[in-house]
N, C-alpha and C positions, 0 to 999 in steps of 0.2 A: 868817303866823301867824293862827290862828283866835282871834277874840275876839267872840263873839256877846253876851257879858256882861262887865262889868268890876267887880271888887270888890277892895278892899284886904285882903290876907290877915292873919290874926292873927300878930303877931311871935312870940308864944309857940310857936305851932305850926310856924312856918317854921324855927325854930331846929333845926338838925340835930346837936345834941349827942348824946353817947353814949346818953342816956336818952330820946331822941326817940321811939323805938318804944314804949317803955313809956307815955310820956305820951299818945301817939296812942291806944293801947288804952284807957287810962283816960278819955280824952276821949270816945271812941266809946261807952263804957259809960255815961258820965255823960249824954250828950245823947240816948241811946236811951231810949224809953219802957220797954222791958224787954229784958233779955238773959238768956241761960241762966246759972244760978248759978255755973257754973264757967268762964264766958267769960274773965274777967280772969286767973284762975288758969292756964287752959290757954294763954293767950297769953304769960303770964310764963314758963311752962316752955319755950315755943318760943324766947323771947328769950334765956333763960339758956343754952340749947343752941346758940344761933346759927343756928337753923333758919328762915331767912327764908321759904322756900317753904311750910313748914307753918304759920308764923304768918299768912301771907297767906291760905292756905286756910281757917284757923280764922276769920279775920275775915269771909271771904266766905260762910261757912256761917251766920253770924249775921245773919239777915234784919233784925232790929231795928236793928242797928248800921248796916247799909247804908241802910235806910230813913231813919234819923236823919241819916246823912251827906248824903243827897240834899236834905234840908231845912235843913241846918246853915248858919248865916251864914258859917262858916269853911270851907265845903265845898271851895273851890278850894285852900286851904292843906292840908286833909286829903288831897286827891287828890295834891298835890305830895309829901307824905310817903309815900303809898302807892306813888307812882311810884318813889321812891327805894328802897322796899322791894322792888319788882318788879325793880329793877336787881340787887339782891343775890340774888333768887330765881332769876333767869335761866331763866324758864319762860314762853314765849309763851302757853301755854294759860291761865295765871293772868291775863294781860292781857285776854284775851277774856272770861274769867269775871267779872272786875271790871266790864268794860263792859256785859256782859249783865245783871249784877246791878243796876247803876245804871239801866238801861233798864227792867228788870222792875218796879222800885219807883217809877218816875218818875211824878210828878204834874204836872210842868212841863217840857214838851219843850224849850223854849228853854234853861232852866237846865241840863238834863241834857246837851244838846248842848254847852253851854259847858264842862261838866265833862269830857266826852269830848274836846273840843278841847284842853283843858289837858293831858290825858293824852297825846293825840296829839303835842303839841309837845314832850313830855318823853321820847318814845320815839325811838330811833335806828334800830331795825330796820325795814327797808322793808316787810316783810310784815305786821308789827304795825301800822304806820301805814296800810297799805292796808285792813286789816280794820277798824280804828277809823273810817276815813273812810267805808267802806261802811255801817257801823252808824249813823253820824250821818246819812247820806243816807236810809237806810231809816226811821229815826225821824222825820226831817223829812217824808218822804213820807207817812207814816201820820198824823202829829199836827200838823205845822206846815209845810205845803207852801210857804208864802210865804218861808221861809228858803232855799229853793232858787232864788229869783229873784236874779240877779246884782247888782241894785242894793240888795238888802236885807241881805245878809250876805256874809262872806268865803267861807263854805261855798258860797253860790250862785255866786260867781265861779269856783269850781273846777268847776262844772257846765258845762264848756266842752270839747267833743270834740276841740279842738286842743291846749288847754293841758294837760289831764290826761295824754294819752299822752306829751307832752314831758317831764313830770315823771317818769313811770315809766321813760322811756328813760334819764334821768339816773341813776335809781336802779338801772338794769340789771335790771329785773324781767322774768322770763320771761313769755311770753304767757299760759300757763295760770294763773299767779298773778294776772294782771290781771283775769281773768274776773269774779270776784265784785264787784269795784268797778264795772266797766263794766255789769254786770247791774243793780246798785243804781241807777246813774246813768240807765240806760235806763228803769227803772220810775218814777223820780222826775222825769224831765225835764219841764220846764214847757211845752214846745211839741212838736208832732208832728215838726217837723224835727229838734229836738235829740234826741228819742227815737229817730228813725231813725238818726242819726249814731252814737249810742252802741250801738244794736243792731248796726250794721255792725262796730263795734269788738269787740263780743262775738264775732261770727262769725269775726273774724280770729284769735282765740285758739285756734281748733280746727284740728286736723290730720285727715287722713283716717282715723286710727286711734282717735280719741277723741270722735267725734261721738255723743253720748248723746241720751236723750230730751229733755233740756233744750235741747241744741244743735239738734235738729230743730224744737222749738217756736219757738225764736228765729229759726231759718232761715225758717220760715213767716211770722213777723211781718215779717222784713226783706223777703222776696219780695213780700208784699202791699203793704208800704210803697213798694217800688220800682215797683210797678205802679200804685198809687194816685197817685203823683207821681214820674214818671221824669225830670222836668226840674230841679226845684229843687236836687237833690243829684246832678246828672248826673256830675260828676267823681268824687265819692265812690262812686257806684254802678256806674261803667262796667266795673269788673272783678269784679262780684259773682258772675258765673257761674264764675269760676275758684276761688272759695272752696270748700274741701272740704265744709263744712257745707251749703252751697247745693247742691252736686252730689249730696249724699245725698237731696235732695228728689226726684230723678228716679225713685227707687224708692218713697219714702215718700208723696209727693204728686205723681204724674206730671202731672196736669192743671195744677197750679199752676206746676210747673217749666216746662212747655211754654209757658204764657202768659208767664212771666217771660222766657223765651228770645226770644219774639216781641218783647217790649218792649225787649230789649237789642240784638237784631240784625235783627229783621224789619221788614217794611213793612206798610202797611194791608191789602194783599191777604192777607198771612200771618195777620193778626189775624182777618179775616173767615173764613178757612179754618179757624182754630181754633174759632171760634164755631160754624160749621156742623158741624164734626166732633164737637163736644161737646153737640149738642142744642139750640143756640140761646143767647140771651143769659142765660137762666136760670142757666147754669153760673156766672155771676159772683156770684150772690147768696150763695154760700157764703163769700165773702171780704168781710169788713167794709169798707165805704167804697169798694168798687170798683164803679163804675157804667158802664153801656154808653156813655153820652154822653161821659163823661170819657175813657174808653178810646179812643174814636174820635177825639176831639179831640187827645189826646196822640200817638196813632199817626200822625195827619196831620202834626203838627209833626216828629216823629221821621223819618217817611218823607221829608219834604222835606229834612231834614238829610242823610239817606242819599243822596238825589239830588245834593245840593250837594257832597257829598264825592266823587262820581263824575264830576261835570261842572262846568266853569267857567262855562258858559252853558247855561241850561235854557229851552227854549221853553215858553210858557204852556200849550200843549196837552199837553205831556209832564207838567207839574206837575199839570194837571187830571186827566189819566188816572191818574197814580200816586195822587193823593189822592182819586180817585173823586168829583170835584166838578165844578162848572161852571167855565168859563173866567172868568166874571165874579167868582168867589170866589177866584181864585188870589191876587190881591193881598192879600186879607184874611188868607190863611194865611201868606203871606210876612211880613207885618207881625207876625203872631202868633209866628212862628219867630224873627224878629229880636228881638222883645220878650222872648223867653225867654232870650236871651243865647247861644243855641247857634249862631246864624247871623248873619253880617254880609253883606248883599247889597243890590244896587240893582235897581230895576225899570225896564227900558227899555220904556216904553209904546208907543213908535213901532215897535219891532221885536217887541213882545210876547214879551219874554224876561226871565229873571232872570239877573243878572250876579253871580256869587258872588265875594265878597272874602275871606271866612274862614268856616270851618265846623268844628264838632267832628267827630271821627271816632268813630262808634259801635262799629265793629268793625275791627280791624286784623289782617288775615291775608295770605295770599299774593296775593289779588286787590288788596289795598290797596298791597302792595309793588310789584306790577306797574304800578299806576296812578302811583305815585311815580316809578318808573323811566321810564315813558312821558313824564311831564311834564318830568323832568330832561333826557331826550333832546331834546324840543322846545326847551327852554331853551338847551341847548348849541348846537343848530342856529341858533337866533336870534342867540345871542351871536357864534358863529363867522361 
């Protein structure tokens, strides 16, 4: 449950007797600095006709009442009554309009998020809850970013790229309906790694038939992020080339797609071939945060991992050749790869070779299947 603020509601307002709606209207008219002359009368007519949707719409068009609500000491109680009214109106658009109206007149982001959280907790429709959560995240991003820190508020605790999908899975929400929430989370994420994880989740909501301009923009952001740091989120990014939105970059941004493919599947020699084919290291300047030094460093680590996936023992000279470095630097790069968590290996300094214990597989296709088959064959011979 979201509770960024706590306040005891007015018992008079919380009472849901038959005349609750009428007292709600009169309360809003009383606390508002000004309302239209016919506000109360128009609302009374809706109440007498039992038209909950029209009553809600009438309240929402009265900006003075909404502004007063946002400042009212009994705001949480009023929102509770409005939520009950929304249940009768059965119109999700009115839920969005109420939330947007509260945000529009907001002078205190923390309080407004508290009101939206109260509304969120009283809605049962998954799509309504998703929309409200996205609005809370966007408001916090613009006005109170600290609320998105996990140790500051419950809203911040939901800014978790593992926890949020699990919740949506429980609600059985379709991928396309998750997109607005993941987008809001990616834009408000407090760290670069969290932003990349949510950006990847956004991409997963696209199919080959619905990649729009927004999808291409997000794809570019994700591709640049995966090039800028291919190691920290290796597991999450390892299948990025299979995503339809990323595949669309092959036509939209061919050089970016080509470089991403090198980082996903290639070795250092492929990186240098890309640089040479694209006029030098200057090609990297078009992508924010992508530097030549970091690219070479990461490609050496990834290239070593590719070697380790292909061989159980690797002579130092083979490592040096693949990484285009001196034999004296081989141990430094082995240590770097081990520190990254992608490789577990020992160095035999007497034999001048790297002994691989475990390594991630960057690409798994027919060649990798053949390698597995070969190792199984050797193992069966040894056991036999």
